C-alpha positions in Angstrom: 113.7 95.7 93.0 113.2 99.4 92.5 116.2 101.7 91.1 117.5 104.7 92.6 115.5 106.8 90.3 112.1 105.2 90.8 112.7 105.6 94.6 113.8 109.0 94.3 110.5 110.1 92.2 108.2 108.1 95.0 109.9 110.4 97.6 109.4 113.4 95.9 105.8 112.3 95.3 105.5 111.8 99.3 107.1 115.1 99.7 104.7 117.1 97.5 101.6 115.2 98.5 102.6 116.3 102.3 102.9 119.8 100.8 99.5 119.5 99.2 97.9 118.4 102.5 99.4 121.7 104.2 97.9 123.9 102.0 94.4 125.0 102.9 93.2 126.9 100.0 91.8 124.9 97.2 93.5 126.8 94.1 96.9 126.6 96.0 96.4 122.5 96.3 95.3 122.0 92.7 98.4 123.9 91.7 100.7 121.5 93.5 98.7 118.7 92.3 98.8 119.6 88.6 102.4 121.1 88.7 104.0 118.5 90.7 102.0 115.5 91.8 100.9 114.4 88.6 104.0 115.0 86.5 106.0 113.2 89.3 103.7 110.2 89.3 104.2 109.9 85.5 107.9 109.9 86.0 108.0 107.4 88.7 105.9 105.0 86.7 107.9 105.3 83.6 111.1 104.7 85.8 109.3 102.0 87.3 108.7 100.4 83.9 112.3 100.9 83.2 113.1 98.6 86.4 110.7 95.9 85.2 112.2 95.7 81.9 115.8 95.8 83.3 114.5 92.8 85.4 113.7 90.8 82.3 110.0 91.3 82.0 108.4 91.5 78.6 106.3 94.6 77.5 103.2 92.4 77.3 103.6 91.2 80.9 103.8 94.8 82.2 100.9 95.9 80.0 98.9 93.1 81.5 99.8 94.2 85.1 99.0 98.1 84.2 95.8 97.1 82.5 96.8 98.9 79.4 97.4 97.7 75.7 100.8 96.8 75.0 100.8 99.3 71.8 99.4 102.3 73.8 101.8 101.7 76.7 104.9 101.5 74.3 103.9 104.4 72.4 103.8 106.7 75.5 107.4 105.1 76.7 108.8 105.6 73.1 107.8 109.4 73.4 110.7 109.9 76.0 108.1 111.5 78.7 106.4 110.6 81.6 103.7 107.7 81.5 100.1 107.8 82.6 97.8 104.9 82.6 94.5 106.8 83.8 92.3 108.0 80.9 91.0 111.6 81.3 87.3 112.1 80.7 86.5 114.8 78.2 82.6 114.1 78.0 79.9 111.8 79.4 80.7 109.6 76.2 84.5 109.3 77.2 84.5 109.3 81.0 86.8 107.3 83.1 86.1 103.5 83.4 84.1 102.8 86.7 86.4 100.8 88.1 88.9 103.7 88.3 86.5 105.9 90.4 87.8 106.8 94.1 84.8 104.9 95.6 85.6 101.6 93.5 89.4 102.0 94.3 88.8 102.3 98.0 86.3 99.5 98.1 88.6 97.3 96.7 91.7 98.2 99.1 89.2 97.6 101.9 88.3 94.3 100.6 91.9 93.3 100.1 92.9 94.7 103.5 90.1 92.5 105.1 91.5 89.5 103.6 94.7 90.1 104.9 93.3 90.9 108.4 91.4 87.4 108.3 94.5 85.7 107.6 96.8 87.0 110.4 94.1 88.3 112.8 90.8 86.4 112.8 90.2 87.2 116.3 90.2 90.9 115.7 87.2 92.8 116.6 87.3 94.8 113.2 87.5 91.5 111.3 84.7 89.8 113.3 82.1 92.7 112.9 83.2 93.9 109.2 84.2 90.9 107.2 80.8 89.8 106.2 79.6 93.4 105.2 83.0 93.9 103.2 82.1 90.7 101.5 78.8 92.1 100.3 80.6 95.4 99.5 83.0 93.4 97.3 80.1 91.7 95.6 78.4 94.8 94.8 81.7 95.9 92.8 80.5 93.1 90.3 77.5 95.6 89.3 79.2 98.0 87.1 76.0 99.6 85.2 74.3 100.8 88.2 75.8 102.5 91.3 73.2 101.8 93.7 74.3 98.6 94.9 77.8 99.9 95.6 76.3 102.9 97.4 74.1 100.7 99.4 76.8 98.3 100.6 79.2 101.0 101.4 76.6 102.7 103.8 76.1 99.4 105.4 80.0 99.2 106.0 80.3 102.7 107.3 77.2 102.2 109.5 78.7 99.2 111.4 82.1 100.8 111.4 80.3 104.0 112.9 79.0 101.7 115.7 81.9 99.6 116.2 84.6 102.5 116.4 84.2 103.8 119.9 84.7 99.8 121.2 87.7 99.6 119.0 89.2 102.7 120.3 88.8 101.7 123.7 91.2 98.6 123.2 94.7 99.0 124.8 96.3 98.6 121.6 95.7 98.2 117.8 98.0 96.2 115.3 99.1 97.8 112.3 96.8 95.5 110.4 94.0 97.1 112.1 95.3 100.7 111.9 95.6 100.2 108.1 91.9 99.0 107.8 90.5 101.9 109.7 92.8 104.2 107.4 91.0 102.8 104.4 87.8 103.1 106.1 88.3 106.7 106.4 89.3 107.1 102.9 85.8 104.9 101.8 83.9 107.3 103.8 85.3 110.5 102.1 84.8 108.7 98.7 81.3 107.8 99.7 80.1 111.0 100.5 81.4 112.5 97.2 79.9 109.8 95.4 76.7 110.0 96.9 76.6 113.9 96.3 77.8 113.6 92.6 75.1 110.6 92.2 72.0 112.7 93.4 73.5 115.9 91.5 73.2 113.5 88.3 69.7 112.4 89.2 68.6 116.0 89.4 70.1 117.0 86.0 68.6 113.9 84.5 65.3 115.0 85.9 65.6 118.5 84.8 66.6 117.1 81.1 63.5 114.6 81.0 61.1 115.9 78.4 57.9 117.6 79.7 54.6 115.7 79.6 52.7 117.1 76.7 49.9 119.4 78.2 46.2 117.8 78.1 43.9 118.6 75.3 40.4 119.7 76.1 37.5 119.3 73.8 35.0 121.8 74.0 31.4 120.7 75.0 28.7 121.7 72.5 
């Protein structure tokens, strides 16, 4: 069970996120994210780790859940400040792990949500029409060295969702499970749009960096 400390930090995170959403100018929003949301998230994680330790969990077990090495996690904790587990990207050689990109996180969340929907509400229209394409999306996650399969599978899911949405909204009511599924689909759409733009921009940059073909040589006829 979480402590009062981690509860307080999570409530602060919610408040700051809502404040950022109300800010319409980009620099003001960036200021809140940098000055409040990221620091509070680090402290919330630190105090959640303290709760895990108080509950008797070993450092190795905690590090395993957080997908970080035990020494690096312990070094951050012993430094006395907030704890962060997402690695920053400083160059193309040190970019974030692909599994940490927003698109892959949204795809993973959707797959997990669809499993829950299938367990408790298999007759839901959302599950009936989307569970197979979401399964294909989950399979596409296994390809980590090429974004094409993931983008293609995401495009398929969103295309079906677009056609399904008017019918779903015509229902008299939607369960919380279905509403949460569509909330994640909205997040997936935003992440897909951004990933598609970045992928195309990267392709264009790579094309510009490609060396030019040497000019053909001509032999003068004599």
